[in-house]
N, C-alpha and C positions, 0 to 999 in steps of 0.2 A: 346674175346667173352664175358667176364664178363662185360665189359664196356657198352654193349648194354642193359643189364638188371639191372645192379647195379654197381655204381662206388665206393661209400663209404658211411658209416654212416654219416660222416661229411657233405657230399653233401646233403643227405636227411634232416639232421638237419637244414642246412642253408636254404634250400628251405622252410621248415616248418616255421622257425622263420621269415625269410624275407617275406614269403607269408602272414602270419598273420599280421605282422606290416605294410606292404605295403597296404594290404587290409584295415586295420584300418585307415591309413593315407588317402587313397582314399575316404573312406566313410566320414571321417571328412571334407575333402576339399569339397566334393559334398554337404554336409549339410550346410557348410558355404556359398558356392556360390549360393545356391538356386536351385529350381526345374528346371529352364530353362536350366541349363547346359547340361543335358542329354536328353532334349526333341528332338524328331525327327521332327523338324519343317521344315527343309530345308537341302539342301546338305551340307552346312557348319556345321550344328549341327551333321550330320551323320559322317562327317570327323573327328570332334573332338571326338566323341564317339569311333570311331574305333581307333584313335590315343591313347586315354586313355587306351583301352584294350591292344593294342600293347605294350605300355609303361609298363603296369603292368606285362604283360607276360615276357618282357625283364628283368625287375627287378627280377622277380621270378626265371628265368631260367639261366640268365647269371651271372657267377661268376665275370665277368669283370665290372659289374655295382653294385656299393655299394648302400645300402638302402638310404643314404643321397642324392646321385645323382638321384636316382629314385624318391625320394620325391620332389626334386627340379623340375624334369621334369614334374611330375604330377601337381605340383603347377603352373608351368609355363603355361601348356596347359589350365588349368582351369582359370587362371588369364586372359590369352589372350581371351578365350571364353567370360568371364565376360565383359571385356573391349569392345570387338567387339559388343556384344549384347546390352550393355549399349549405345554405340554410335549409333547403328542401330535404337534404339528406339527414339533417339534425333536428328539424322542428316539424312535427307532424302537420300542423295547420298550414304552414307555408307550402308543404308538398301538396296538400289537398287543393289549395288555392291555385297553385301553378300548374299542376298536372291533372288534377281531378282524380277520380277513382275508376277502376275497371267496373264494368256493369254486366251482370249475367243476363243473357237474352234467351237462353234455353237451358233448362235443367231437367235431367232425367228424361230426355226425349220430348219434353213439353215446352212449347214456346211460352215465354212470359210476356204476354201482350202489353202489360203496363210498362215494362222495361223497353220493349220495342218502340212504343209510342214516345216515351221519354227520350230515347236515344235517336229517334227519327230514322230507324232502321226498318226495312221491310222484311216480311217473312221470306220473300224470294232471296234477299241478300244472305239471310241465315242459311237457307237451303243451299245456296251456291257455296258458302264457306264449308258446309258439311260435305258436299260433293267434292270440293277441292282437296279435302283432307283424306279422301279415299273411302268415305263411308257411303253406304247405299241408302240409309234412311236417317231421319231425325232421332229415332229411337236408339240407333247405334251410338249416338253421342251422349256422353255423360253431361256435357255442358258446352255452350258457346258463349264466349265472353267478348264484349267490346272493350278492347284495351285502350289505354290512355293515349296511344298514338293513332287511334282510329281504326286499327286493324281488328279483324275478327279471329279469335283463337278458338279452335275446336279441341275439346278435351275428350279423347276417346275413353270408352269404358275400359277399366282395367283394374288391376289389383295393386296399385302403388301403395306403399305404406304411408307416405305423406302426400296429402293432396296439394296440387298446384292451385287449387281454388281458394286457398286461405287468403283472406283480405279482399275478396271479391264480393261486392254487394249482390246478394242473391234473393231468392223468393221470400225468405224469412226476414230480411232486413229492408224490404221495400216499404 
């Protein structure tokens, strides 16, 4: 019964020391790798963020994982993230594989049913996004785009000189 609440002072000391050191290593690695490492820009970034948290927890709580092994694991995840994001900025097919492409769900006030089905987004979710942007009707929206991070962007009708819809798969590219 004592193991449930307390195993030993040594175990607590190990958790404290390893926790502080592993946290310091993680913060140092993140500072070296730059702000992009933990951004929630797409599913790939989210996976890396969760993996970093899981690795840190394992290092903290598992006596079978030494601090050096945990440091290597954290460094490996951050290095792979850095390499993949570096490549995705420079190589188009890597970017498409890692992040996907934005998908137009509504254009000129008309729902694009094939895109909705492909993206598994309901008409109600599009209507909600339009309402959240302050528009009263679908017709008031130039477009609704499912972004690579899973969010819905609403583009209001307007007279901008350069469209923010460049690069978005739309009704003509379906």
